[in-house]
N, CA, C and O atoms as a CHARMM CRD file, in Angstrom:
* protein
*
  296
    1    1 UNK  N    -78.90200  55.99100 -39.35300 PROA 1      0.00000
    2    1 UNK  CA   -77.06800  56.57600 -39.20900 PROA 1      0.00000
    3    1 UNK  C    -77.08200  56.01500 -37.83300 PROA 1      0.00000
    4    1 UNK  O    -76.33400  55.15000 -37.37800 PROA 1      0.00000
    5    2 UNK  N    -78.12900  56.69300 -37.19800 PROA 2      0.00000
    6    2 UNK  CA   -77.62600  56.57400 -35.10200 PROA 2      0.00000
    7    2 UNK  C    -77.44600  54.65300 -34.88600 PROA 2      0.00000
    8    2 UNK  O    -76.77400  54.34700 -33.90100 PROA 2      0.00000
    9    3 UNK  N    -77.97200  53.51600 -35.69500 PROA 3      0.00000
   10    3 UNK  CA   -77.48800  52.73900 -35.80100 PROA 3      0.00000
   11    3 UNK  C    -76.41900  52.00000 -35.93300 PROA 3      0.00000
   12    3 UNK  O    -75.86000  51.13100 -35.26300 PROA 3      0.00000
   13    4 UNK  N    -76.18700  52.71000 -37.29000 PROA 4      0.00000
   14    4 UNK  CA   -74.75600  52.59900 -37.95400 PROA 4      0.00000
   15    4 UNK  C    -73.30000  52.85300 -37.19000 PROA 4      0.00000
   16    4 UNK  O    -72.28000  52.17000 -37.29100 PROA 4      0.00000
   17    5 UNK  N    -73.53900  54.13900 -36.33600 PROA 5      0.00000
   18    5 UNK  CA   -72.74700  54.57600 -35.16800 PROA 5      0.00000
   19    5 UNK  C    -72.50800  53.44100 -34.59900 PROA 5      0.00000
   20    5 UNK  O    -71.69400  52.66000 -35.09200 PROA 5      0.00000
   21    6 UNK  N    -73.13300  53.18900 -33.55100 PROA 6      0.00000
   22    6 UNK  CA   -73.63100  52.20000 -32.35200 PROA 6      0.00000
   23    6 UNK  C    -73.44200  50.61000 -33.18800 PROA 6      0.00000
   24    6 UNK  O    -73.38100  49.66400 -32.40300 PROA 6      0.00000
   25    7 UNK  N    -73.36000  50.30500 -34.46100 PROA 7      0.00000
   26    7 UNK  CA   -72.63200  49.24100 -34.17600 PROA 7      0.00000
   27    7 UNK  C    -71.51100  49.27100 -34.68600 PROA 7      0.00000
   28    7 UNK  O    -70.86000  48.25800 -34.43100 PROA 7      0.00000
   29    8 UNK  N    -70.94300  50.09400 -35.37700 PROA 8      0.00000
   30    8 UNK  CA   -69.64600  50.70200 -35.58700 PROA 8      0.00000
   31    8 UNK  C    -68.67500  50.86600 -34.26000 PROA 8      0.00000
   32    8 UNK  O    -67.60100  50.26500 -34.23400 PROA 8      0.00000
   33    9 UNK  N    -69.08800  51.69300 -33.17400 PROA 9      0.00000
   34    9 UNK  CA   -68.63900  51.19500 -31.98500 PROA 9      0.00000
   35    9 UNK  C    -68.31200  50.18500 -31.26900 PROA 9      0.00000
   36    9 UNK  O    -67.47500  49.94900 -30.39800 PROA 9      0.00000
   37   10 UNK  N    -69.48600  49.39200 -32.02800 PROA 10     0.00000
   38   10 UNK  CA   -69.31800  48.15500 -30.59100 PROA 10     0.00000
   39   10 UNK  C    -68.97200  46.60100 -31.17600 PROA 10     0.00000
   40   10 UNK  O    -69.01000  45.53100 -30.56700 PROA 10     0.00000
   41   11 UNK  N    -68.50700  46.97400 -33.04400 PROA 11     0.00000
   42   11 UNK  CA   -67.73900  46.07100 -33.38300 PROA 11     0.00000
   43   11 UNK  C    -65.77900  46.73900 -32.94800 PROA 11     0.00000
   44   11 UNK  O    -64.90400  45.87400 -32.98600 PROA 11     0.00000
   45   12 UNK  N    -65.29100  48.44700 -32.53200 PROA 12     0.00000
   46   12 UNK  CA   -64.48700  47.94300 -32.63500 PROA 12     0.00000
   47   12 UNK  C    -64.28000  47.85900 -31.01300 PROA 12     0.00000
   48   12 UNK  O    -63.20600  47.61400 -30.46300 PROA 12     0.00000
   49   13 UNK  N    -65.34000  48.07500 -30.45800 PROA 13     0.00000
   50   13 UNK  CA   -65.00100  48.17900 -29.54700 PROA 13     0.00000
   51   13 UNK  C    -64.82800  46.31100 -28.16200 PROA 13     0.00000
   52   13 UNK  O    -64.57800  45.81500 -27.06400 PROA 13     0.00000
   53   14 UNK  N    -65.31000  46.16000 -29.82700 PROA 14     0.00000
   54   14 UNK  CA   -64.95900  44.78600 -29.26300 PROA 14     0.00000
   55   14 UNK  C    -63.34200  44.10100 -29.67600 PROA 14     0.00000
   56   14 UNK  O    -62.80500  43.10600 -29.18800 PROA 14     0.00000
   57   15 UNK  N    -62.91200  44.88100 -30.57100 PROA 15     0.00000
   58   15 UNK  CA   -62.05500  44.01900 -30.82000 PROA 15     0.00000
   59   15 UNK  C    -61.16600  44.09800 -30.03800 PROA 15     0.00000
   60   15 UNK  O    -60.26800  43.29100 -30.28000 PROA 15     0.00000
   61   16 UNK  N    -60.95400  44.89600 -28.94800 PROA 16     0.00000
   62   16 UNK  CA   -59.73000  45.00200 -27.45100 PROA 16     0.00000
   63   16 UNK  C    -60.05100  43.55000 -26.66900 PROA 16     0.00000
   64   16 UNK  O    -59.34700  42.90000 -25.89600 PROA 16     0.00000
   65   17 UNK  N    -60.74100  43.42600 -26.93300 PROA 17     0.00000
   66   17 UNK  CA   -61.10300  42.15900 -26.19800 PROA 17     0.00000
   67   17 UNK  C    -60.74200  40.79500 -26.86500 PROA 17     0.00000
   68   17 UNK  O    -60.34100  39.79500 -26.26900 PROA 17     0.00000
   69   18 UNK  N    -60.97200  40.93900 -28.30200 PROA 18     0.00000
   70   18 UNK  CA   -60.28100  39.39900 -29.14900 PROA 18     0.00000
   71   18 UNK  C    -58.79200  39.69000 -28.82300 PROA 18     0.00000
   72   18 UNK  O    -58.25300  38.79700 -28.16800 PROA 18     0.00000
   73   19 UNK  N    -58.06600  40.68600 -29.12400 PROA 19     0.00000
   74   19 UNK  CA   -56.96600  40.74700 -29.01800 PROA 19     0.00000
   75   19 UNK  C    -56.22900  40.37000 -27.60400 PROA 19     0.00000
   76   19 UNK  O    -55.06200  39.98000 -27.65200 PROA 19     0.00000
   77   20 UNK  N    -56.81500  40.47000 -26.51100 PROA 20     0.00000
   78   20 UNK  CA   -56.60500  40.47500 -25.33000 PROA 20     0.00000
   79   20 UNK  C    -57.04900  38.87300 -24.88700 PROA 20     0.00000
   80   20 UNK  O    -56.49400  38.17600 -24.03700 PROA 20     0.00000
   81   21 UNK  N    -57.84800  38.63600 -25.46500 PROA 21     0.00000
   82   21 UNK  CA   -57.94900  36.56500 -24.80800 PROA 21     0.00000
   83   21 UNK  C    -56.72500  35.33700 -26.48300 PROA 21     0.00000
   84   21 UNK  O    -56.82300  34.20200 -26.94900 PROA 21     0.00000
   85   22 UNK  N    -55.81100  36.51900 -26.71200 PROA 22     0.00000
   86   22 UNK  CA   -54.93100  35.35300 -27.39900 PROA 22     0.00000
   87   22 UNK  C    -54.03600  34.90300 -27.03200 PROA 22     0.00000
   88   22 UNK  O    -53.37800  34.21800 -27.81400 PROA 22     0.00000
   89   23 UNK  N    -53.48300  35.12500 -25.32600 PROA 23     0.00000
   90   23 UNK  CA   -52.50100  35.11200 -25.05600 PROA 23     0.00000
   91   23 UNK  C    -53.14100  33.57400 -24.27300 PROA 23     0.00000
   92   23 UNK  O    -52.55100  33.15500 -23.27800 PROA 23     0.00000
   93   24 UNK  N    -53.95600  33.07100 -24.63700 PROA 24     0.00000
   94   24 UNK  CA   -54.13400  32.03300 -24.24200 PROA 24     0.00000
   95   24 UNK  C    -53.96500  30.66800 -25.02000 PROA 24     0.00000
   96   24 UNK  O    -54.88800  30.21900 -25.70000 PROA 24     0.00000
   97   25 UNK  N    -52.30800  29.79100 -24.84800 PROA 25     0.00000
   98   25 UNK  CA   -52.11200  28.41900 -25.66600 PROA 25     0.00000
   99   25 UNK  C    -52.68300  27.72500 -25.01700 PROA 25     0.00000
  100   25 UNK  O    -52.98500  27.94900 -23.84500 PROA 25     0.00000
  101   26 UNK  N    -53.05200  26.34400 -25.90700 PROA 26     0.00000
  102   26 UNK  CA   -53.12500  25.43300 -25.46600 PROA 26     0.00000
  103   26 UNK  C    -52.38700  23.96700 -25.71300 PROA 26     0.00000
  104   26 UNK  O    -51.21500  24.30600 -25.55300 PROA 26     0.00000
  105   27 UNK  N    -52.35500  22.71900 -25.97000 PROA 27     0.00000
  106   27 UNK  CA   -51.19900  22.00200 -26.00300 PROA 27     0.00000
  107   27 UNK  C    -51.41400  21.90400 -27.81800 PROA 27     0.00000
  108   27 UNK  O    -50.91500  21.12700 -28.63200 PROA 27     0.00000
  109   28 UNK  N    -51.91600  22.50400 -27.90800 PROA 28     0.00000
  110   28 UNK  CA   -51.54400  21.70700 -29.71900 PROA 28     0.00000
  111   28 UNK  C    -51.70900  20.56800 -30.56300 PROA 28     0.00000
  112   28 UNK  O    -51.32100  19.52200 -30.04300 PROA 28     0.00000
  113   29 UNK  N    -52.14900  20.47700 -31.65700 PROA 29     0.00000
  114   29 UNK  CA   -52.07600  19.58700 -32.78000 PROA 29     0.00000
  115   29 UNK  C    -51.13200  18.19200 -32.18600 PROA 29     0.00000
  116   29 UNK  O    -49.96900  18.43400 -32.50900 PROA 29     0.00000
  117   30 UNK  N    -51.17700  17.20200 -31.64500 PROA 30     0.00000
  118   30 UNK  CA   -50.03900  16.31800 -32.05300 PROA 30     0.00000
  119   30 UNK  C    -50.13300  15.61800 -33.16200 PROA 30     0.00000
  120   30 UNK  O    -51.15900  15.79300 -33.82000 PROA 30     0.00000
  121   31 UNK  N    -49.11900  14.65400 -33.66800 PROA 31     0.00000
  122   31 UNK  CA   -48.91200  13.92200 -34.34400 PROA 31     0.00000
  123   31 UNK  C    -50.37300  13.44000 -34.78800 PROA 31     0.00000
  124   31 UNK  O    -51.24100  13.98800 -35.46700 PROA 31     0.00000
  125   32 UNK  N    -50.33000  12.62900 -34.36200 PROA 32     0.00000
  126   32 UNK  CA   -51.69500  11.56700 -35.39400 PROA 32     0.00000
  127   32 UNK  C    -52.81800  12.73700 -35.58000 PROA 32     0.00000
  128   32 UNK  O    -53.71700  12.47500 -36.38000 PROA 32     0.00000
  129   33 UNK  N    -52.85300  13.94100 -34.95100 PROA 33     0.00000
  130   33 UNK  CA   -53.76900  14.55700 -35.84400 PROA 33     0.00000
  131   33 UNK  C    -53.14200  14.80500 -37.24700 PROA 33     0.00000
  132   33 UNK  O    -53.86700  14.83100 -38.24200 PROA 33     0.00000
  133   34 UNK  N    -51.77400  14.99000 -37.33200 PROA 34     0.00000
  134   34 UNK  CA   -51.50600  15.62200 -38.44400 PROA 34     0.00000
  135   34 UNK  C    -51.36200  14.28000 -39.23500 PROA 34     0.00000
  136   34 UNK  O    -51.10300  14.39200 -40.43300 PROA 34     0.00000
  137   35 UNK  N    -51.48500  13.14500 -38.76100 PROA 35     0.00000
  138   35 UNK  CA   -51.71800  12.01200 -39.32400 PROA 35     0.00000
  139   35 UNK  C    -53.31900  11.60200 -40.05400 PROA 35     0.00000
  140   35 UNK  O    -53.62800  10.99600 -41.08000 PROA 35     0.00000
  141   36 UNK  N    -53.83400  12.03400 -39.34300 PROA 36     0.00000
  142   36 UNK  CA   -54.95400  12.41100 -39.65200 PROA 36     0.00000
  143   36 UNK  C    -56.30000  13.02600 -41.02400 PROA 36     0.00000
  144   36 UNK  O    -57.18400  12.56800 -41.74800 PROA 36     0.00000
  145   37 UNK  N    -55.68100  14.23100 -40.69700 PROA 37     0.00000
  146   37 UNK  CA   -55.73800  15.76200 -41.88400 PROA 37     0.00000
  147   37 UNK  C    -55.12800  15.34400 -42.88500 PROA 37     0.00000
  148   37 UNK  O    -55.68200  15.57700 -43.95900 PROA 37     0.00000
  149   38 UNK  N    -53.31800  14.31900 -42.93300 PROA 38     0.00000
  150   38 UNK  CA   -52.95700  14.11400 -44.04300 PROA 38     0.00000
  151   38 UNK  C    -53.65500  12.98000 -45.00600 PROA 38     0.00000
  152   38 UNK  O    -54.04100  13.19700 -46.15400 PROA 38     0.00000
  153   39 UNK  N    -53.73000  11.87700 -44.39200 PROA 39     0.00000
  154   39 UNK  CA   -54.90500  11.07700 -45.07400 PROA 39     0.00000
  155   39 UNK  C    -56.30600  10.79300 -45.71900 PROA 39     0.00000
  156   39 UNK  O    -56.70100  10.00300 -46.57600 PROA 39     0.00000
  157   40 UNK  N    -57.10200  12.11500 -44.67300 PROA 40     0.00000
  158   40 UNK  CA   -57.98300  12.54400 -45.71400 PROA 40     0.00000
  159   40 UNK  C    -57.82100  13.59800 -46.38900 PROA 40     0.00000
  160   40 UNK  O    -58.84100  14.25300 -46.60300 PROA 40     0.00000
  161   41 UNK  N    -56.50900  14.10900 -46.94000 PROA 41     0.00000
  162   41 UNK  CA   -56.17700  15.00200 -47.54500 PROA 41     0.00000
  163   41 UNK  C    -55.16600  14.09700 -48.95700 PROA 41     0.00000
  164   41 UNK  O    -54.70900  14.42600 -50.05100 PROA 41     0.00000
  165   42 UNK  N    -55.19200  13.13000 -48.30700 PROA 42     0.00000
  166   42 UNK  CA   -54.84500  11.69200 -49.39300 PROA 42     0.00000
  167   42 UNK  C    -55.58200  11.57700 -50.41000 PROA 42     0.00000
  168   42 UNK  O    -55.25100  11.57800 -51.59500 PROA 42     0.00000
  169   43 UNK  N    -56.90400  11.44400 -49.80600 PROA 43     0.00000
  170   43 UNK  CA   -57.94100  10.48100 -50.06500 PROA 43     0.00000
  171   43 UNK  C    -58.49700  11.97500 -51.17500 PROA 43     0.00000
  172   43 UNK  O    -58.64700  11.91500 -52.39500 PROA 43     0.00000
  173   44 UNK  N    -58.63500  12.77300 -50.60500 PROA 44     0.00000
  174   44 UNK  CA   -59.01200  13.85800 -51.98100 PROA 44     0.00000
  175   44 UNK  C    -58.32300  13.63400 -52.96700 PROA 44     0.00000
  176   44 UNK  O    -58.68100  12.79600 -53.79500 PROA 44     0.00000
  177   45 UNK  N    -57.06300  14.40700 -53.10700 PROA 45     0.00000
  178   45 UNK  CA   -55.50400  14.33500 -54.21600 PROA 45     0.00000
  179   45 UNK  C    -56.44300  13.10400 -54.58800 PROA 45     0.00000
  180   45 UNK  O    -57.51200  13.44400 -55.09400 PROA 45     0.00000
  181   46 UNK  N    -56.29700  12.12600 -54.47500 PROA 46     0.00000
  182   46 UNK  CA   -56.39600  10.90600 -55.07900 PROA 46     0.00000
  183   46 UNK  C    -57.70400  10.49300 -55.66900 PROA 46     0.00000
  184   46 UNK  O    -57.85700   9.50200 -56.38200 PROA 46     0.00000
  185   47 UNK  N    -58.79200  11.47900 -55.25200 PROA 47     0.00000
  186   47 UNK  CA   -60.51800  11.37000 -56.01100 PROA 47     0.00000
  187   47 UNK  C    -60.27600  12.53100 -57.04300 PROA 47     0.00000
  188   47 UNK  O    -60.88000  12.60000 -58.11400 PROA 47     0.00000
  189   48 UNK  N    -59.47700  13.29900 -56.68200 PROA 48     0.00000
  190   48 UNK  CA   -59.69100  14.52100 -58.27300 PROA 48     0.00000
  191   48 UNK  C    -58.71300  14.09000 -59.15300 PROA 48     0.00000
  192   48 UNK  O    -58.65800  14.91300 -60.06700 PROA 48     0.00000
  193   49 UNK  N    -57.82900  13.10200 -59.33600 PROA 49     0.00000
  194   49 UNK  CA   -57.28700  12.77300 -60.36700 PROA 49     0.00000
  195   49 UNK  C    -58.42300  12.20900 -61.61200 PROA 49     0.00000
  196   49 UNK  O    -58.32300  12.51800 -62.79900 PROA 49     0.00000
  197   50 UNK  N    -59.34500  11.45100 -61.11700 PROA 50     0.00000
  198   50 UNK  CA   -59.70900  10.58300 -62.56000 PROA 50     0.00000
  199   50 UNK  C    -61.47500  11.50800 -62.54900 PROA 50     0.00000
  200   50 UNK  O    -62.48200  10.90800 -62.92600 PROA 50     0.00000
  201   51 UNK  N    -61.52800  13.05300 -62.03300 PROA 51     0.00000
  202   51 UNK  CA   -62.75300  13.78600 -61.61800 PROA 51     0.00000
  203   51 UNK  C    -62.53200  14.75600 -62.41700 PROA 51     0.00000
  204   51 UNK  O    -63.38400  15.55200 -62.81200 PROA 51     0.00000
  205   52 UNK  N    -61.12600  14.74400 -62.76300 PROA 52     0.00000
  206   52 UNK  CA   -60.03800  16.03100 -62.97700 PROA 52     0.00000
  207   52 UNK  C    -60.41000  15.15600 -64.88100 PROA 52     0.00000
  208   52 UNK  O    -61.26500  15.70100 -65.57900 PROA 52     0.00000
  209   53 UNK  N    -59.70100  13.93800 -65.40300 PROA 53     0.00000
  210   53 UNK  CA   -59.99200  13.36000 -66.15100 PROA 53     0.00000
  211   53 UNK  C    -61.33300  12.66800 -67.24000 PROA 53     0.00000
  212   53 UNK  O    -61.30600  12.10500 -68.33400 PROA 53     0.00000
  213   54 UNK  N    -62.49000  13.07200 -66.24300 PROA 54     0.00000
  214   54 UNK  CA   -63.33100  12.38000 -66.89100 PROA 54     0.00000
  215   54 UNK  C    -63.94900  13.71700 -67.31500 PROA 54     0.00000
  216   54 UNK  O    -64.66900  13.75800 -68.31300 PROA 54     0.00000
  217   55 UNK  N    -63.60600  15.17400 -66.34400 PROA 55     0.00000
  218   55 UNK  CA   -64.01600  16.42900 -67.35300 PROA 55     0.00000
  219   55 UNK  C    -63.21500  16.36800 -68.33500 PROA 55     0.00000
  220   55 UNK  O    -63.53800  15.65900 -69.28800 PROA 55     0.00000
  221   56 UNK  N    -62.29300  16.90300 -68.35500 PROA 56     0.00000
  222   56 UNK  CA   -61.56300  17.31100 -69.48700 PROA 56     0.00000
  223   56 UNK  C    -62.05500  16.37600 -70.49400 PROA 56     0.00000
  224   56 UNK  O    -61.84700  16.72900 -71.65500 PROA 56     0.00000
  225   57 UNK  N    -62.92300  14.77600 -70.24400 PROA 57     0.00000
  226   57 UNK  CA   -63.19600  14.01500 -71.68900 PROA 57     0.00000
  227   57 UNK  C    -64.68500  14.68100 -71.78100 PROA 57     0.00000
  228   57 UNK  O    -65.19800  14.87000 -72.88400 PROA 57     0.00000
  229   58 UNK  N    -65.34000  15.01900 -70.58900 PROA 58     0.00000
  230   58 UNK  CA   -66.64900  15.62400 -71.02600 PROA 58     0.00000
  231   58 UNK  C    -66.44000  17.07400 -72.13100 PROA 58     0.00000
  232   58 UNK  O    -67.12900  17.48900 -73.06300 PROA 58     0.00000
  233   59 UNK  N    -65.63500  17.38100 -71.74000 PROA 59     0.00000
  234   59 UNK  CA   -64.99400  19.09200 -72.14000 PROA 59     0.00000
  235   59 UNK  C    -64.94500  18.40300 -73.71000 PROA 59     0.00000
  236   59 UNK  O    -65.80500  18.42500 -74.59100 PROA 59     0.00000
  237   60 UNK  N    -64.16800  18.04900 -73.70100 PROA 60     0.00000
  238   60 UNK  CA   -63.44000  17.72900 -75.13300 PROA 60     0.00000
  239   60 UNK  C    -64.54100  16.77800 -75.53500 PROA 60     0.00000
  240   60 UNK  O    -64.20600  16.54200 -76.69600 PROA 60     0.00000
  241   61 UNK  N    -65.68500  16.05200 -75.31200 PROA 61     0.00000
  242   61 UNK  CA   -66.82100  15.78300 -76.34400 PROA 61     0.00000
  243   61 UNK  C    -67.88100  17.12200 -76.63300 PROA 61     0.00000
  244   61 UNK  O    -68.68300  17.30800 -77.54800 PROA 61     0.00000
  245   62 UNK  N    -67.53700  17.91100 -75.51300 PROA 62     0.00000
  246   62 UNK  CA   -69.02400  18.78500 -75.78100 PROA 62     0.00000
  247   62 UNK  C    -68.54300  18.95300 -77.15200 PROA 62     0.00000
  248   62 UNK  O    -69.11500  18.56900 -78.17200 PROA 62     0.00000
  249   63 UNK  N    -67.12200  19.73800 -77.03500 PROA 63     0.00000
  250   63 UNK  CA   -66.37500  21.00500 -78.34600 PROA 63     0.00000
  251   63 UNK  C    -65.95800  19.93500 -79.49400 PROA 63     0.00000
  252   63 UNK  O    -65.58700  20.62200 -80.44600 PROA 63     0.00000
  253   64 UNK  N    -65.86500  18.72600 -79.79000 PROA 64     0.00000
  254   64 UNK  CA   -65.99400  18.22800 -80.60200 PROA 64     0.00000
  255   64 UNK  C    -66.48000  18.25600 -81.85400 PROA 64     0.00000
  256   64 UNK  O    -67.68800  18.13300 -81.65300 PROA 64     0.00000
  257   65 UNK  N    -66.28400  18.36000 -83.34600 PROA 65     0.00000
  258   65 UNK  CA   -67.44400  17.91600 -83.72800 PROA 65     0.00000
  259   65 UNK  C    -67.66100  16.51700 -83.20900 PROA 65     0.00000
  260   65 UNK  O    -67.05200  15.86900 -82.35800 PROA 65     0.00000
  261   66 UNK  N    -69.41500  16.04300 -84.48300 PROA 66     0.00000
  262   66 UNK  CA   -70.02000  15.38500 -83.94800 PROA 66     0.00000
  263   66 UNK  C    -70.39200  14.67100 -85.38000 PROA 66     0.00000
  264   66 UNK  O    -71.43100  14.01200 -85.35600 PROA 66     0.00000
  265   67 UNK  N    -69.80800  14.70800 -86.39700 PROA 67     0.00000
  266   67 UNK  CA   -69.80600  14.24300 -87.56300 PROA 67     0.00000
  267   67 UNK  C    -68.63700  13.06100 -87.18700 PROA 67     0.00000
  268   67 UNK  O    -67.51100  13.11400 -86.69000 PROA 67     0.00000
  269   68 UNK  N    -69.68700  11.74400 -87.79200 PROA 68     0.00000
  270   68 UNK  CA   -68.50000  10.73000 -88.02000 PROA 68     0.00000
  271   68 UNK  C    -69.35900   9.93000 -89.40300 PROA 68     0.00000
  272   68 UNK  O    -70.56800   9.75100 -89.54400 PROA 68     0.00000
  273   69 UNK  N    -68.12200   9.52500 -90.38000 PROA 69     0.00000
  274   69 UNK  CA   -68.15200   9.08900 -92.01900 PROA 69     0.00000
  275   69 UNK  C    -68.06600   7.68700 -91.93500 PROA 69     0.00000
  276   69 UNK  O    -66.99600   7.26400 -91.49600 PROA 69     0.00000
  277   70 UNK  N    -68.74600   7.03000 -92.18100 PROA 70     0.00000
  278   70 UNK  CA   -68.55600   5.77800 -92.46000 PROA 70     0.00000
  279   70 UNK  C    -68.98800   5.42300 -93.41400 PROA 70     0.00000
  280   70 UNK  O    -69.83900   6.29100 -93.60700 PROA 70     0.00000
  281   71 UNK  N    -69.06200   4.72100 -94.26500 PROA 71     0.00000
  282   71 UNK  CA   -68.36600   3.87200 -95.48100 PROA 71     0.00000
  283   71 UNK  C    -69.33500   2.94600 -96.23600 PROA 71     0.00000
  284   71 UNK  O    -68.62700   2.76900 -97.22700 PROA 71     0.00000
  285   72 UNK  N    -70.25900   2.34900 -96.44000 PROA 72     0.00000
  286   72 UNK  CA   -70.90300   1.70600 -96.95500 PROA 72     0.00000
  287   72 UNK  C    -69.80400   0.89800 -97.98000 PROA 72     0.00000
  288   72 UNK  O    -68.86700   1.36700 -98.62600 PROA 72     0.00000
  289   73 UNK  N    -70.35900  -0.67900 -97.85700 PROA 73     0.00000
  290   73 UNK  CA   -69.42400  -1.84100 -98.27900 PROA 73     0.00000
  291   73 UNK  C    -70.63100  -2.16300 -99.52900 PROA 73     0.00000
  292   73 UNK  O    -71.81700  -2.01200 -99.23200 PROA 73     0.00000
  293   74 UNK  N    -70.30500  -2.53500-100.69200 PROA 74     0.00000
  294   74 UNK  CA   -71.49800  -3.48800-101.38300 PROA 74     0.00000
  295   74 UNK  C    -71.08800  -4.41500-101.62200 PROA 74     0.00000
  296   74 UNK  O    -71.78800  -5.28200-102.14500 PROA 74     0.00000
C-alpha cells in the first residue's frame, strides 16, 4: 500500500511538469512531410482493396455449400 501511495504521488507530481513543458513550439511539419505521409497512406489504402476482395471471397468459400453436381453423359 505504501508503494502505491508513492507511485500515485509521483505520477501526480510529474503531471505539472508535463503541462509546463507544452509551451515549447517548433516549426511544424512542412508541405513535403504531408505529401510524404499522404503518399504512403494512399499505398496502404490501395493495398487494402484487393485484400478485402480476397478476404470476402475466402469467407464466401468457407460458408458456401461444397456440393457440386456433375452430369454423366453416356
